[in-house]
C-alpha positions as a printed Julia matrix, in Angstrom:
206×3 Matrix{Float64}:
  -0.53  -0.59    0.3
   2.33   2.25    0.91
   4.23   1.91   -2.8
   0.62   2.53   -4.33
   0.94   5.69   -2.06
   3.81   7.21   -3.49
   3.28   5.92   -6.63
  -0.43   8.35   -6.45
   1.52  11.25   -5.04
   4.03  11.12   -8.3
   1.32  10.84  -10.44
  -0.38  14.35   -8.03
   3.07  16.65   -7.97
   3.41  15.82  -11.8
   0.36  16.8   -12.23
   0.98  20.37   -9.59
   3.81  20.93  -12.22
   2.43  20.16  -14.86
  -0.24  22.97  -14.22
   2.78  25.11  -12.89
   4.51  25.39  -16.82
   0.97  25.61  -18.44
   0.94  28.91  -16.22
   3.96  29.95  -17.72
   2.95  31.06  -20.59
  -0.58  32.69  -19.7
  -3.06  33.46  -17.0
  -6.92  32.3   -17.45
  -8.69  35.9   -17.52
 -11.79  37.41  -19.84
 -11.22  37.33  -24.03
  -8.83  40.48  -24.36
 -11.42  43.59  -25.66
 -10.95  46.51  -28.03
  -8.97  49.35  -26.0
  -6.55  46.78  -24.92
  -2.97  46.85  -24.6
  -0.05  45.49  -22.92
   3.05  46.2   -22.82
   5.66  49.19  -22.94
   6.79  48.17  -27.08
  10.37  48.1   -27.08
  12.87  50.03  -28.86
  13.6   48.35  -32.12
  16.06  51.21  -33.26
  19.3   48.6   -35.15
  16.39  45.54  -35.21
  15.97  43.35  -37.79
  12.11  42.69  -37.27
   9.79  40.39  -39.65
   6.13  40.59  -39.74
   3.56  37.75  -40.58
   0.96  37.46  -42.96
  -2.49  38.64  -41.11
  -3.81  35.47  -40.29
  -6.7   36.17  -39.45
  -8.78  38.43  -42.14
 -12.23  39.15  -41.17
 -14.08  40.83  -44.16
 -10.67  42.86  -44.57
  -9.07  42.53  -47.76
  -5.38  41.49  -48.99
  -3.96  44.4   -48.76
  -3.89  44.53  -45.57
  -0.34  43.04  -45.55
   0.7   45.97  -47.12
  -0.63  48.26  -46.08
   1.21  46.95  -42.26
   4.59  46.73  -44.33
   4.35  50.79  -45.79
   3.07  52.9   -42.78
   6.26  50.47  -40.7
   8.5   51.33  -42.62
   7.12  54.82  -44.21
   7.6   55.69  -40.19
  10.74  53.7   -38.82
  13.26  53.23  -41.29
  16.01  52.01  -38.59
  14.89  49.41  -38.47
  15.1   45.92  -40.77
  11.95  45.01  -41.5
  11.39  41.55  -43.19
   8.3   41.72  -45.21
   5.88  38.64  -46.08
   7.23  37.36  -48.77
  10.26  37.72  -48.06
   9.48  35.26  -44.93
   7.12  33.64  -47.43
  10.01  32.64  -49.37
  12.91  31.83  -47.93
  10.52  28.93  -45.87
   9.93  28.08  -49.08
  13.15  27.34  -50.22
  13.79  25.37  -46.68
  10.21  22.8   -47.25
  12.7   20.96  -44.64
  12.16  23.12  -42.03
   8.51  22.31  -41.15
   7.74  25.98  -40.17
   4.53  27.72  -41.83
   4.37  32.13  -42.29
  -0.01  31.28  -42.74
  -2.86  29.47  -41.06
  -0.07  30.14  -37.24
  -1.45  29.28  -34.13
  -3.04  32.63  -33.16
  -6.13  31.86  -31.13
  -4.2   31.37  -27.87
  -4.36  35.59  -28.18
  -8.17  35.38  -28.55
  -9.21  34.13  -25.33
  -6.17  34.5   -22.65
  -3.23  36.57  -21.35
  -0.49  35.24  -23.11
   2.96  36.36  -21.79
   4.89  33.09  -23.1
   4.46  31.73  -26.59
   4.97  27.74  -26.8
   5.02  24.9   -29.6
   4.08  24.47  -32.41
   3.51  28.3   -32.57
   6.78  29.26  -30.86
   8.86  26.55  -33.15
   7.62  28.4   -35.99
   8.81  31.23  -35.57
  11.8   30.36  -34.45
  13.34  28.24  -37.5
  12.01  31.26  -40.16
  13.92  33.48  -38.1
  17.03  31.32  -38.68
  16.01  32.07  -42.0
  15.87  35.5   -42.56
  17.56  36.17  -38.85
  14.68  38.27  -37.66
  14.69  38.93  -33.89
  11.29  39.83  -33.74
   8.37  38.87  -35.12
   5.58  40.99  -35.81
   2.8   39.24  -35.63
  -1.27  40.27  -36.79
  -3.46  37.8   -35.37
  -6.04  38.98  -36.45
  -8.18  41.49  -39.06
 -11.82  42.28  -39.16
 -14.67  44.68  -40.07
 -16.48  46.67  -37.05
 -18.76  48.56  -37.26
 -20.63  50.47  -34.07
 -24.13  50.87  -33.18
 -24.28  54.93  -33.92
 -21.67  54.67  -37.07
 -23.36  53.14  -40.59
 -19.23  53.18  -41.89
 -17.07  49.71  -40.38
 -13.71  50.76  -38.92
 -10.77  47.91  -39.56
  -9.48  46.25  -36.02
  -6.32  44.92  -35.62
  -5.2   42.75  -32.75
  -1.31  42.96  -32.7
   1.39  40.73  -30.58
   5.08  41.44  -31.07
   7.1   38.98  -30.11
  11.14  37.85  -29.33
  12.25  35.57  -31.66
  14.61  33.48  -29.25
  12.58  33.32  -25.79
   8.92  33.3   -27.49
   8.17  36.42  -24.57
   5.23  38.88  -25.58
   6.56  42.59  -25.76
   3.56  43.88  -26.43
   0.15  42.74  -27.22
  -2.78  45.78  -28.39
  -6.24  45.74  -30.01
  -6.58  48.65  -32.05
  -8.26  50.49  -34.47
  -8.47  52.12  -37.09
 -11.22  55.56  -38.34
 -14.45  54.63  -40.1
 -14.76  54.88  -43.37
 -16.17  53.16  -46.25
 -15.21  49.75  -47.48
 -13.89  51.15  -51.01
 -11.57  53.64  -49.47
  -7.97  53.58  -49.24
  -7.81  55.15  -45.35
  -9.8   52.24  -44.45
  -6.9   49.98  -44.29
  -3.94  53.0   -44.16
  -6.06  54.86  -40.71
  -5.43  50.92  -39.0
  -2.2   50.57  -40.25
  -1.1   54.33  -39.13
  -2.47  53.77  -35.79
  -0.46  50.71  -35.31
   2.95  51.87  -36.45
   2.07  55.01  -34.35
   1.43  52.98  -31.36
   4.47  49.5   -32.28
   7.2   53.44  -32.84
   5.54  55.38  -30.35
   9.72  56.46  -29.79
   9.53  58.04  -34.09
   7.95  61.08  -33.76
   5.27  62.22  -36.25
């Protein structure tokens, strides 16, 4: 009986430890709301940042990625931005790495407060970084069209995460809204991308 009790205790301890490890990556909390911002964006000057393609497009044109890249580059020319197409090309040349730039496991960002990402997301970003020299990854988790009840015009809401590639730590997370515009107005995407660039690159001035 002592042996059996010891075994049950060992299993219980293992379960406690496993739960503790899982808790290091995220905190149980209500889903993040519009306007959420966590962490102060780090100074990215002199760093190489991978800009991933938007993972979830919900009624938003595919041009969202191009708009983000344009505004980020315009605001911070002293950051080496690696655009989505360069990440795609590098991964296509190295299929043995088994890493993707699209369809990543980003659902955790929409349901909990993520402090550090784990596998499979961490592994795919880390392996991609070894090909293009990325030090950080800017991950547009979701782009969606939203409307206020008192405004018929839509806005683009962007959920963004900045990941430190070597550690998987989330350096910055935010849910940001652009300005309301007609669906075919270029300012619809531009205002959301500009909001991201101003918030992330706060030190760059206007």
